[in-house]
VOBA-1610 file (N, C-alpha, C; in pm, whole numbers, padded with zeros to 5 digits, always signed):
BEGIN
Met-04457-03029+00845Met-04454-02962+00754Met-04417-02784+00889Cys-04251-02787+00941Cys-04262-02785+01090Cys-04113-02676+00939Ala-04084-02552+01086Ala-03968-02442+00960Ala-03857-02477+01072Glu-03726-02454+01045Glu-03584-02431+01110Glu-03588-02362+01190Ile-03596-02397+01307Ile-03590-02286+01370Ile-03414-02200+01365Val-03436-02088+01395Val-03353-01990+01401Val-03295-01878+01529Asn-03170-01860+01520Asn-03167-01808+01634Asn-03163-01650+01588Leu-03268-01519+01611Leu-03223-01416+01507Leu-03125-01319+01553Arg-03101-01317+01701Arg-02917-01253+01749Arg-02842-01309+01673Gln-02842-01478+01597Gln-02655-01465+01532Gln-02713-01479+01428Gln-02798-01512+01326Gln-02926-01463+01290Gln-02825-01311+01231Arg-02916-01212+01264Arg-02837-01089+01258Arg-02778-01033+01225Lys-02663-01077+01346Lys-02499-01018+01300Lys-02414-01066+01212Arg-02490-01221+01159Arg-02401-01291+01013Arg-02446-01230+00871Asn-02626-01137+00922Asn-02638-01015+00864Asn-02531-00895+00785Glu-02513-00888+00977Glu-02375-00810+00945Glu-02269-00770+00858Arg-02225-00902+00943Arg-02048-00956+00882Arg-02063-00940+00726Arg-02209-01018+00668Arg-02164-01026+00539Arg-02173-00886+00468Lys-02266-00870+00496Lys-02336-00643+00503Lys-02153-00607+00408Ser-02126-00553+00643Ser-01999-00563+00622Ser-01862-00587+00536Glu-01868-00676+00484Glu-01768-00776+00406Glu-01764-00691+00258Gln-01874-00693+00193Gln-01944-00683+00085Gln-01926-00549+00109Lys-01908-00365+00166Lys-01843-00241+00127Lys-01693-00294+00223Ala-01662-00361+00221Ala-01526-00328+00272Ala-01513-00337+00122Ala-01491-00458+00086Ala-01444-00555-00102Ala-01441-00399-00185Glu-01608-00310-00151Glu-01640-00181-00219Glu-01507-00123-00205Asn-01445-00107-00186Asn-01351-00027-00057Asn-01271-00057-00110Arg-01223-00146-00094Arg-01088-00163-00130Arg-01068-00209-00335Ala-01205-00158-00366Ala-01128-00238-00529Ala-01133-00071-00507Leu-01294+00015-00463Leu-01230+00195-00519Leu-01133+00302-00480His-01054+00247-00293His-00967+00331-00317His-00790+00228-00270Gly-00856+00108-00304Gly-00699-00027-00241Gly-00637+00055-00330Leu-00531+00013-00261Leu-00388-00037-00308Leu-00349-00156-00178Thr-00280-00276-00232Thr-00148-00250-00187Thr-00033-00267-00101Lys-00008-00303-00017Lys+00159-00253+00060Lys+00215-00277-00056Gly+00198-00371-00137Gly+00358-00320-00182Gly+00319-00265-00310Glu+00266-00310-00411Glu+00259-00129-00406Glu+00175-00014-00441Lys+00186+00016-00298Lys+00194+00169-00278Lys+00321+00122-00225Gln+00418+00054-00290Gln+00573+00080-00207Gln+00713+00086-00286Arg+00579+00017-00397Arg+00677+00004-00585Arg+00610+00122-00593Glu+00498+00169-00582Glu+00477+00421-00632Glu+00572+00433-00589Lys+00641+00401-00481Lys+00733+00518-00393Lys+00800+00508-00503Leu+00877+00426-00507Leu+01061+00407-00539Leu+01020+00419-00707Glu+00891+00447-00735Glu+00933+00496-00844Glu+00963+00650-00848Arg+00861+00698-00805Arg+00809+00828-00762Arg+00960+00852-00778Asp+01053+00836-00641Asp+01157+00892-00504Asp+01279+00855-00699Lys+01207+00757-00814Lys+01402+00721-00845Lys+01350+00817-00942Ala+01243+00920-01045Ala+01162+00953-01123Ala+01263+01100-01013Gln+01279+01153-00961Gln+01327+01269-00872Gln+01440+01208-00884Arg+01517+01108-00839Arg+01639+01205-00770Arg+01702+01214-00997Gln+01570+01128-01104Gln+01688+01170-01256Gln+01688+01254-01219Phe+01513+01342-01184Phe+01491+01459-01244Phe+01644+01614-01233Asp+01674+01518-01063Asp+01763+01666-01009Asp+01874+01598-01035Gln+01904+01514-01078Gln+02088+01480-01153Gln+02090+01553-01306Gly+01933+01614-01392Gly+01976+01657-01503Gly+01930+01819-01438Arg+02010+01862-01310Arg+01934+02043-01311Arg+02041+02072-01316Arg+02090+02208-01412Arg+02174+02315-01331Arg+02165+02463-01205Glu+02318+02350-01222Glu+02277+02495-01082Glu+02326+02611-01091Arg+02324+02711-01089Arg+02327+02905-01149Arg+02472+02897-01054Gly+02499+02906-01152Gly+02634+02988-01079Gly+02704+03137-01107Gly+02766+03194-01090Gly+02833+03331-01055Gly+02786+03326-00845Asp+02788+03457-00851Asp+02745+03540-00753Asp+02631+03604-00695Glu+02650+03490-00637Glu+02442+03519-00590Glu+02427+03552-00496Ala+02403+03761-00394Ala+02449+03851-00296Ala+02274+03842-00234
//
């Protein structure tokens, strides 16, 4: 009955990496959008704003 020899420093680093990757995955799911999704959303907002501005009426008359 021989136990496998494990380098504790390497094992600790492995565990820390695993935890940080899990936390990163959770944060991506909660907060993240991909770069492409962000760009598409910005384009849609800009397009909607342009359409809104095109439909606006300018005030006529002399305003002093």
